[in-house]
C-alpha positions, 0 to 999 in steps of 0.5 A, a space after each residue: 500500500 502506498 500513500 497515493 492509494 489511501 483514501 482521504 486524510 491528505 493532510 495527515 499523510 503529509 504530516 506522517 511523511 514529515 515525521 519519518 523524514 525528520 527522524 521523529 517517528 515515535 516507537 508507539 503510534 495509536 491510530 484512532 478511527 471509526 470502523 472501516 475508516 482506513 487506519 490499516 491502509 494508512 498504517 501499512 503505507 507508513 510502514 512501507 515508506 519507512 522500510 522502502 530502500 528506494 523511497 521518494 523522500 517527502 512523497 511515497 515509497 517506490 512501490 516496486 522494490 522487493 521490500 515494498 512488494 513483501 510489505 504490500 502482501 503482508 508477508 515481510 518477515 519483519 512485519 507482524 500482526 495481532 488482531 482479535 480472533 476466536 475459535 472458528 465455529 466448526 473447530 474444537 473449543 480447546 483450540 487456543 485462538 492466535 492471530 498467527 493461525 489466521 494470517 492467511 484469512 487476514 491477508 486475503 481480507 486485506 487484499 479484497 478490501 483494505 478498509 474492512 470492518 470488524 464484522 467483516 473480519 469475524 465473518 472471514 474468520 468464521 467465528 460465528 457470533 463469538 466476540 474476538 479477543 486478543 488474549 495473553 497467549 497472543 500477547 506472548 506471541 507478540 513478545 516472542 516475535 519481537 524478541 527475535 533479531 530482524 531478518 533483514 537487519 532493519 527495524 521490526 514492526 508490530 501492527 495491533 488491530 483493535 487493542 481494546 480487544 485485549 484482556 487485562 492480562 494480555 495488556 499487562 503482558 505487553 506493557 513493559 515492551 511498549 513502555 521501554 521499546 528497543 530502538 529497532 521496534 515500532 508499534 502501530 495500534 489501530 483502535 475504534 475505542 481509545 478510551 477502552 485501551 489500557 491507559 498505560 499503553 494509551 498514554 505512551 502512544 502518539 495519538 493519530 486521529 483519522 478524519 472521515 473521507 470526503 464525499 467527493 473522494 469516496 463516491 468515485 471510489 465506490 462507483 468504480 469498485 462496486 459499479 454503482 451509479 453516481 447517485 448511489 455512490 454519493 448516497 452511500 458516501 454520505 450515509 457511511 459518515 466518510 467510512 469506506 468500509 461502512 460504505 462498502 458494507 452498506 452498498 453490498 448488503 453487509 450491514 444487519 439493518 434488516 435484522 436490527 431495525 425491526 428489533 429496535 422499532 419494536 423495543 421503542 414502540 413498547 417503550 412509548 406505549 408503556 408496555 413493559 411485559 412486551 418490552 421484556 418479552 422482546 429481549 428473547 430475540 436479542 439474547 439469541 443473537 450471539 455476542 457479536 450481533 448483540 454488540 452490533 444491535 447496540 451500535 445500530 441503536 445508538 446510530 439510529 437514535 443519533 439520527 432521530 435526535 438530528 431530525 428532532 432538531 430540524 437537522 435532517 440534512 446531516 442525519 444521514 438516515 438510510 432511505 428505509 429508515 427515514 420514515 421511522 426516524 422522522 416518526 420517533 423524532 416527534 415522539 421521544 422527549 429531548 431528555 431521553 437521548 443522553 440517558 439512552 446513549 449512556 444506557 446503551 454504552 453500559 450495555 455494550 461494555 457489559 456485552 464485550 465483557 461477556 456479562 450474561 446477555 439476559 441480564 444485560 438486555 433486561 437491565 437495558 430494557 428497564 432503564 430505557 422504559 424508566 427514562 421515558 415513563 417515569 
């Protein structure tokens, strides 16, 4: 991946080039993005530029030398990856999930779409509805990889995708090497939720925040990649919030709005009608979704309520509601009181944290239903 191939964030790319050229690259960088926004291809372009022996200073890697080709294919022996995994749906539950066991799927997914989302990865790994994790065994695998001498006599690079998926033991195992990295070792963390990354790692990393890809840049890319009409491409560029990965998922039917929309509208209807028994009964469908789709439902609910709030404030032009949501979003915007939103967002975030921490799903959604009901009716 070269910088010229990365969508958006042109100013950020320029700053990264200057950082490398001036010798001020930190040994721990943390890229903060919205899911599918492009932090991975940007980090890969940065690694390739740092490793390329024929780079055009201040511009880009050459893209043609053996080093560039190996980095681009994610097969360079001094470039390592860690990402959340779990036991595949059809594999033995006794198998320890490690990133190294899924490198082929990781490379294939990146080759198919460098802007893939977390849900895309889990589908590729075939882990069903299990949540991906980075456990202590993976952390030890990282330490083992970085303890070896560089194969080509240069630096070693470790890309950790979604460090918020590390459990406490894994994070603490990595802490010392992040605090005191050797001069030839670089960490590139890519996170969607920096507040969920252990503070001692976050505080020792240089934070690099990505911006949404402008519609005028994203739409032509979608039009070419997915063979959409200009009008369709512009629509998905807009409602994705500038995330190429989210736009591709929406345009390809990869989002689960078909599943989440009726569940959420049923929940809101029961809250508005004051029917608590029906609200609690509806939780059975949520409990049966599995961890990752439960998390997806919560994220979808937060986004739907954000759109509803925008409509209630007469800001429908920036709500980015999908066509099939617009009628419902407009209806609920006139029914939900203004003080409902902030409390609902807090309750949904608490539910998401509980789901990601493997709290019993029935307890999580029963509590969420009771809280949302109380916000509206008491």
